[in-house]
N, C-alpha and C positions, 0 to 999 in steps of 0.2 A: 503494500500499500504505499502510494506516494505522499509526502508530508512537505508541501511546499507553500511559501507565501509571497503574493505578488503586490509589490508597490508600484501601481500604474499613476505616475506623475504626469503633471500637465507638460514638462519638457524631456523629462527622462524616467526611466522605469530600473526598479531593481529586482531580482530574483534569489530569493533564500530558501535553502532547503535543510530539511533534519536529517543528519547522519549519526552515527554512533558516538562520533565524538562531539557532537553539539550542533548547532546551528552555525550554517556556513552560508556567506553571500558568494554566489557564484559567477563565473564569468562567461560572457558570449564567445562566439567563434573569432572576435578580436582581441581577446585576452583582456576584455575590459567589463568590469563588474556593471557599468551604467550603459543601459542600452537607451538609445534617443526614442522619444515617442513621436515617430515619423513614419507614415506611410507613402511609399509613391508608386504611381500607376505608370506603365509603359505599355508598348504595342505588343509586347509577348507575355510578360509577367509583372508581380509587384517586387518592389523592393521593401523591406521593413526594417525599422533600426538604424544603424549607422550605415547601411548602404543606401538608404533612402534619404538621409540627411545631407549625404554627399551630392544628392541630386536637385538639392534646394535652388541652385542658381539655373543649372542647365535643364530643369525640367520642374520650374517652379510652378506652373499652372496645375500640374498633375501631382504635385507632393503637398501632403496634407499634415499640418500639426496642430495644436492647442484645440483638438476636437472635444476635448473631455468636457469643455464647459458647455457643450451642445447637448448634452445627455438628457433626455426625456423633456426638451423642449419643442413647441409648436413653431413652425417657421414663422408664424405672425407675430410670435412673441416679440415684444419690444427690446429685449436684449440681444436677440438673434438679429434684429434688423439693424440694431445700432453698431454690432461687431462686423457685419455684413462688409461694410464701405473699407473696412481695415484689411481684410483678408486677399491674400495673393489668389488664394483657390475661389473657387464659386460654391456658394449654396444654392439648394434647390429645394421644392417642397415635395417630401412624399405624398404618394395617394392617400394615406391616413391624416397627413396635415401636419407631421412631425419634420423635422429639418433633417435634410439629406446634403450628401456633398457630391457635386457634379463633376466629372474627370474624363478624360479619355482613357479608355482601357481596352486593349486588343483591337486597336483602330476603330473604336466604337465609342460612342457617348453614352456614359453609365452614371446612374444617380444610385450611388450608396447610403444605406442610413447609418446613422451615427453608431448604431448597435454593430453593425456589419464591421465598419471602419475599426472600433475597439477590439472585435474578435478578430481582426488580423493582427492586431498588435499582440493581443493574448496569444494568437497561436505561436508568434516568434518566441515569446516569453516561455511558452510550454516547450519549445524545442530546445530552448537553452536549458531548462531543468531538466528535460530527458537525457539530453548530452551529458550534464554532470552526474545524473543519478543511474545511467545506463538501464533504463527501465521506462515503461509507459507512465505517463503522468494524467493523471484525472482529477483527483481531490485536492482541493486548497482553499488557501483564503486569501480574498482580495482586499485591498484598503481602498476607502473612500473617503471624502472629506467629511467630516462631522455635520457641515452645514447641508449636505444634500437631503433633497425632499425625497418623499416617497416616489415619485414618478422617476426621479434620477436614478436612485437607487434599483428599481425596477429595470429600468434600462441598462445598468451594468450586469444585472444578473442575466438578462437575456443575451448580451454578448458574450458572458462565458459561458451559456448553453451552446451558442453558434460556433465556439471555438473548441467544444468537447470537453469543456472543464464541469466538475462538479463543485460547485462553491459550497462549501461547508459553512462560511459564514462571511457576510459583508461586515469588516471591521472599520470603526472609524480610525483616522489616521494618529489621532492624539490617545485613543485607548491603545493601539498597538504599541505607540511608542511607552506608554505607563507599563504594560506588560513586560517588555523588554527591559525596562528599568526595575521593576518591582520584584519579578520572580527569582532574581538572582540575589537579593539583599536579604542578609541573615540577621539583620538587626532590628528589624521591623518590629513593632509594638504588638504586645499579645492582643489576641481578638477583644478582650474584655477592657484592655487599655484604650486611652485616647488616642485616634489614627494619627498618622503622619501626614500631614497635607503637602503635596507638591504640585507646583503649577507649570504645565507644560504648554510652552508657546511654540508652535509650529509655523515658519515662516516661509513657505514654498516660493517656488517661481511664481506662483499666480493665486496662492491661496494663503489666507492668515487665519491662524484658529488658535483658541486658547481655551484649554481644558483645567479644572482643578479637580484633583484626585486626592482620595483618602486611602492611605494603605494601614492594613494591619498584616499580621503573619499569614500567609495563604489567602489574602483576600485583597482586592481592589474595588474599588466603589467610586465611580466618576461623579463628582458631587456636581458639576457645572460643567455645560459647554457653551462658550460664547462664540456664536460660528456668524461673524461680521463677515459677509462676503465681500471685502474689499479686493478678493480676487479679479473682481471685474475691472480693476483699475490698473490691470496687467501692463496694457501698453505704455502707460505714464511711468510707472514705478521700472519698467524695464530699461527705458530710455533716460529716466533721472533718479537712478536709485540711491544717489549719494544725498538727495533731500528728502526727507519723510516728514510730513507734517506731526506737529506733536499732538494733535487731537486722535491721530490714528492709533496709536497706541493706549490712549485712555479709551477710545471707542471700544477697543477689544476686550477690555477688562470691566467694562462697567456692570458686571452681574456679579462682582467679588464682593459685594458689599453685605453678606452675609459673613466673611471672615475678614479679621485684620491682618495687617503686613507681618504682625509678631507672630500669628500662627503659622504662616507659610515657612515650613523647613527647607525649601530649596527651590529654586526658577530653573527648571531645563530648558534650554534652548535648541532647536534643531530644524532642518529644512535647508533647501540649497542657498537661499538669502540670508540665513542666519549668519555668516561671517562679514556681513556688510558691517562695518563699524559704526554707523549712524544708527542703525536698530539696535544693535547691541547696547548701545550708550543709552537710547530713550527707555527702552525696558529696564536696565538696570537701574536708572534713576527713579522711574516708576515705584518700583517694588524695595529700592533702598537698599539692594544688596547685590553682590557678585553674583553675574549669572553662572550655573554649573552647565559643564560640556562634558558630561562623563560618558554620554552617547555618541556613536557615530551619527554626525548631523544627517548624513546620506542614506545611510543604510538601517537606522533604527526601526523604521516603520516596517520595512519588509521583514525584519528579523523577529519583529514582534508577531506579525502575521505568520511566519513559520513555526512560532511557538505555540500559538493559538491552534494551528493544525494538528500539531504535536499533541496538544491536550486531548483535541477531539479524535484523534486516532488511536486505534487499538494496538498499532504496530510498536509505540513508544510508550514508556513508562516515565512520566513526567510529575514533577512534585505538584501536589495539589493546590491550585490557585484558582480561586472564584472569581469572576469579572461581573460588576453590575454597572450597564450604561445607562444612559438616560435619553428622555425623549426631547428633541431639541426643540421642538416648537409643539404648543399646545393642539390637541387633538380633539374635534367635536363633532356630534352626530346631531342631524337634524332629520325630521319625519314630519309628515303630514298629520295632523291630529283632526279627526272627524269631530271630537266632541267639542272642540274648542274652534272648529272651523278655522283653521290656520294651521301654522307651522310652530312645532316646538323643537326645542334643542336642548342638548346637554353636553358639557366638557367632559369626556371620559378621561382623557390623559392629558393633566396639564403639564406645563415646561417644567422639564427637569425631573420629570416622573420616572421611577426607576423602569429599567428594560433589560432584558424581554419580560412582558407582564401580560396578563390574563384579566378580563373582567365580563362577568355576566349582567347582562341588561334582561329586563322582565316587561314584557307586554303583554295588554289583552288585545286581542285582534279576532274578528270574524273572517278575514279574508287576508289573501297576499297583500304584503305591504312593502314599502322601500325605505331604506336608510341611506342618506347623504353624509359621508365623511369628508371634513375639510379641516382646514388649518384654521384656528380660530382667531389667530392674531395677523392676518396679511401685512401688516406694517414690518413687521420685524423678518418677514420672509424673503428671501432673497431670490423669489420666484414670482411671476406675473399672476399666476394662476392658484388660489389657496385649494381648490378641489382635489380630493383624493380621488374618489370614486364613489359610485352607487351601486348598492348592494339591496337585491330584491329578495326577500322570504317568500317563497311558492309555497302552494298546497296548505295554506292556513285555511282550516274549517271551522265553523262553530262547534260547540259542544252538542251530544245529542238532545239535551234540553233547550237548546238555542241561545244558550247564554255563550259570551265571548270564551275563546280559549287562551289558556297561559301559554305566551310563547317565551322560552328563553332563548337569549341570542349571546352567543360568546365573540367578543371582541378582543384583539389581542395585536402588541407590537412584537414582532419575532426577532430572532438574533441578528438579522439583516438590519432591522430599523424599519422594517415595513408594516404598517398598519393593514389589517385583514379582519374581516368578519369570518372567522373561522369554522363556526357551526351553529346550527339553530335546531332547537328541539320543540314539538308542542307536547304539553301535559295534557293527556286524554283521561278524564273521569270515567270510570267505570263502576257501575253501581252493580252488586251483587244481591242474592236472594237476602230476605229478613231473617235475622238470627236471634237467638235468644240472648245472646251477650249485650248488655246495654252499652251504649256508645254515644258520642256527641255526634252532631249533624252540622252541616253546613248551613248558615241561614240562608233562604232563598234571596236572590236579588230581584229585587223592583226594576222595572222597566225604566224608569228615569235614572235610577242608580246605574242601570247598565249603560245608559247614553252618556254618563258624566265620567265612567270609568272605562268606556270601549277601547279609546285609543290613548290611553295614558301609560307611560313607560316609568318603570320604576328601577333606579340604578341599584344594583344588587350590593347589598352592604357587605357580602365577604368577596374579597377578590383574592387571587394569589399569583406568585409568580408560575411562569412554564416550567420553570427549573425544577420545582418541588414535585413534578411529576403526580401530583394528586389528581383523582378525576374530579369533575366539576361538582361544585356543592351547590345544593340547592339554597335558595335564600328563602328561610323558613318565615314568610310574612304570612300570620293568621288573619282570616277574617272573623269578623265579630260572630260569635256563637249564639245562638238562641237558647235561653235557659229553658230546659225541659226536666220533667221529673227524673229521678235516676233510675227508676226501674222500667221506665217507657223502653219498648222495644224499638229499635232503629236498624234503617238499613245500613248495611257494612258499605263503605266508600273506599274502591281503589282506585289507583290511577297508573296509567302507562305512558312513558315516553315514545315519541315517535320522531325520528330524525327528519329535519325539513331540507329540501333543495334549497341552493342559493345560487344565485346568477350574479355573477359580477360584472359590473362595467367600470373598469380602472381608468382614470385619465392616463391618455396616452400609451395604454398598454398594448404591446406587439399581439395581435391575433396568432392562434394557435398555427393556421395554415402558413401565415406570413413567417412564422418563426421556423418552420419545417422548411420551407422555402429558402431561407437564409443558411441554415445548416447545409441543406444539399448544395447550393452554389459555393457556400466555403470549402465543402470538398472538393467540388470541381476545380476550384482557383487552387487549391493546393496541390493538386494534380497536375495543373497546368504548370505551376511554378516548378514542380519536381522536374518535369519534362523539359522545360526551357533549361533549368541547371544543365542537365545531363547533356542538352545541345550545346551549351556554351562551354562545358568541360570538354568535349568532343573536339570543338574548334580550338580551345586553348591547348590542347594535346598537339595539336598539328602546329600550331604557332610555335609552340616551345620546341617541338623537334626540328623546325626550321632554323631556328636560332641557335640550339644546342649543337646540331651536326655541321652548321656553316663555322663555326667558331674552332670545332674541333677538326674539321677538314686542313685546316692552318694550324694545327696545334698538335695535341698528343696523338691524331691519328695520322698526321702527314706521310709518316714512312710506311703506312700500312695499306695504302691506296696509289694506284699508278697515276702518272701525271693526266693521261688521258682520260681517267674514270674520275678523278678529281674535278677536272674542269667539266665534266658531264653532269657530275653529280651537283655541282654547284650551280649550273645552269637551271638545274630542276628545282632546288631549292629557291632560288631567286624568282621563277615562275611561280611557284607554290605560294610565297609571300606576295606576290603582286596580285594572285587571284584571292586570296584571303580579304584584301582590302577593296577587292572590286565585285566580281561574281560571287566570290565566297562569302561575303559580308554577312549574307542571311541565307544559309542552307539548310537543309535537314540533317540530322543528327547521323544519319546512315552515308550522307556523302562526305562528311568531315572522317569518317571512320575509314571510307574506302580510300580516300586521299594519304591517309596515315599508313596505311597497307603498302601502298604504292610507293612511298619514300621508305618504308622500312626495306621492302625487297632490295633496294640500294644502298642502303646505310648499313643494314645489320651485317652483311659479310666482312664489311671493313671493320664494325665495330666487333665483331667475333675474333678477327685476327689479332687485333689489339688486346683481346682478353685472352687468348691464347697464347701470346707472347708473354704476358704477365703469370699465368697459372702454370704453363709447361716445366719452366726450371725448377718451380717448387715439387711438382710432381715428380719431376726426375732424382731429385736431389733424395728424397723420401724414398724411392724406388732403388737408389744406389746404396743408402744407408741400411736398409733392410737387406740387401745382398750381402754386403759386406759384413754386415752382423751375423747371419747365418752362415757364411761362408767361413768364419773365424772358428764357429762352433764345430763345423765338419772338419775343419783342419787339425782342430785340438781332438776330436774323436779319433782320428787317423793315427795321431800321435800318441795314443793311448794315455791320454789325461786321464785322472781318475776321477775328475769331475763328470765325464761323459761314458766312462768304459760300462756303464750298466744299461747303455741305450742299446735298441736293436739295432741290427746291423741292416737288415732290408730296410728300415724305417730311414735310416741315415742314409742310405744309398738312393733314396727317394727326394731326400732333401738337397743332396749334393746335384742331382739330376736337375730339379727345379731351379735351383740356383744357377748352373750353367747356363740353362735355356732362356733365363730372365736376362742373364747377361750377354749373351748373344743376341736378344731381340733390342735391349736397349741401346747396345753399341750399334746395331745396324740403322735403327730409326734416328739416332744422334747423327750419324754420318749422312743420312739422307737429307736430314732437316737442314745440317750445315749448308747445303748446297742450294737450298731455296733462300728467295729473297722474303724481305718482311712483308712485301704487297702480294705474294702467292699465298695460296692458302697453305697450311701447314700440313706436313707428312702424316704428323703423329699428333693426336689431340691430347689434353691433360686428362681427358675421361677416359682413355684407353690407357694412358700410364698408370693413373689411378686403380684401374682394373687390376693390373698386374700386382700393384701392391698388396694384394690379397693373400702375398705370401705369408704373412704373419699369421691368418687362421689356418694356414695348411701347414705351417712348420713350428709353430710356437708350443703346440700341445706335443711336439716329438721332442724336441730338444730342452724342454722344461721338465720332463717327466722325471718326478723325485726317485731317489736311492731306495731301493727297499731297507726298512728297519730292521736292525738285527737286536733281539731282546736279549740282554745278559741274564745269566741264571741268577735264580732266587736263592739269598741266604738266609738261613734259619737261623734266628736269634737267640742269645742265651736264654732268655726266659721259656722259650719252647723247649729248649733242651734238657735244661735242668731245674726247671720250676723256679720259685723265690729264691732271691740270693740274699744273704746277709740278714736275714728277717725282715726282709721287704713285704709287707701287706699284701694278703691275696688280692685285695680289691684292685691294688695297683697293678699287680701283675696280670690281672685279669683283663687289663685296659685293651690289650692288643688281641684277647680272644672273644668274641661275642658270644660264644657257645657256653660260656661259663656261668650263665644266668644273670647276664646284664647285657642288655641292648647296645648296639653300636651307637655311638654318638653320631649326631647329626652333622653332616658336611656345613662348611660355611655358606656354600651355595643354596643349601636347602633352607637357611634360615633367611636368606634374603626376601623382602617383600617382593609381591609382583609388581612390575610399573606398568602402568596405563599407557601404552605407546601413543594411543590416540590424544 
């Protein structure tokens, strides 16, 4: 199972992976841990990352950057229209009304959605992670700015799905940094003690975020996120970063009124722009303390995401560390109330409410109804449309008695920070036969009371976090009971819960059909990129061979080719080079393969002669050494040397014969080769000589045959002949005789413990 964290920034991206040694930020194919957030479109393929950034000048109209800010936005959004004039590439409206990017791709004008372009970048980051881990990557955690709204977060989730990734969690940038900061700390306060308050200031290329986090041992709670989207001033800050207006830093910290500066333990600063002296100076003066830079300003977010992925993964054992996020903007629901003949509303998640979190709302309805979710305070929203979506609760029917049905609706903000109506259920009253057991009975509801309560919704008193894993808790709101005689017979009342279908209509949500189409198109583009890479590689091999052989023909290969052949081959190489930059500029892969084979037919014989001239002397030396070695053994045997006098005569005759044959063959080949010039094919090749060096396997077992061992006669000990001597105790004398009633002692080898070789 892969454990990967992606920090997808406005200008650059980082990839962190979890390995046995810990969290590591991995490098791309350029040995750079920073991958530019650029995508370039060409006539045959896409370029992503560093390759795309290099085309900013040469292919500016089709090279896209800074597209992260358009996630989940309509083309008619005032922010999109304002940014349109400052972009080099063109924006266009998608059929659904969202923002798209218009480029020339494969010689055709194409409009890609923001989700598609982000998916292309994620595909590149996925390939980088797979190259580092040497296995497929699917599960991951992706960072997003903490000020992203519901629509923007859903847009990023769709992009991950298009790229073939299973995003386990969308994690706020500052929360990821806080996790990377706190999980390694050994001196955090105990859970029952006052938490340690740390402020994290993330000053990126185009986004500025501040979070206040409370740390206890094994616990991280985000107390506040101040998500002022001054990222929209990117252009001005990029051009004049040395001047930062004083209100900017103060604006980012307006939500810190619930703590004093003395409560703050440290102020951690990170982000690509955090190295700007003016920014550091203003923030330091505001807090009245030195800034802390214990974290890697660029890589901390990616590392925090990888840590979160490791916590969620069963493949790694990570120190327990709970994380509590907050809801950045207040979320409310509104619905049509028939009783009041108007619209009712209710704030379900106030600002900085803990997340992930669920709540249950109780409604009384006779028919299907709709709930509209929206952000309650549009003024502080960095987004033009406060609407989140509309949720229709279907198949609501009245009770058999005609009364309104009790409908419980569960709403939640999940781990991604996305709001949803996750479930709805109808509580159906079922009356059983009369029983003898006395019990209380619900008071009948009058018609005028039904009208007044028909469309009333009550927020459930009990709400619980998702992380608790508890089932839904019913809100035990009792209606008034009629007082009846205690001994009266009453009908038993039972209830059953029926799940209701919910129809979601989310703001700027990609339809399922469109999402599947984008996934399919991404797969086709990946295959096209692969084919184009193979074609370019084939072309580059031809070009590389032309340059290599042209230099070698007048260098190391000069003596191994005749003058006529050299001139002919040089002319062929020159023609091929000219062809590459003219007709061969844009050919199919097979054409380049055939051209390379044609050149190698002329070049390989020359290269082989050079290789043979290098390897042949080494092979001859080895053969000569073996012949000399075994010849000396044969001569020593013939001289009756006592080292070899035990060897078999017939076998030694075979060795002598093989030595003579090998010597004759080698001398003959060396004489013939000496008459050949270097530009001619060799008489004997190194491979043939190496085949003759198998003398070792044929002769070595004969000449190294060991002498037979001669065992000396056994001498009887004095104890065995005469028994105990000079009063020696019998037990000592019996040591050498196991048959005297005492077992022989175990040898040293038997006492050694068995070793686990594995």
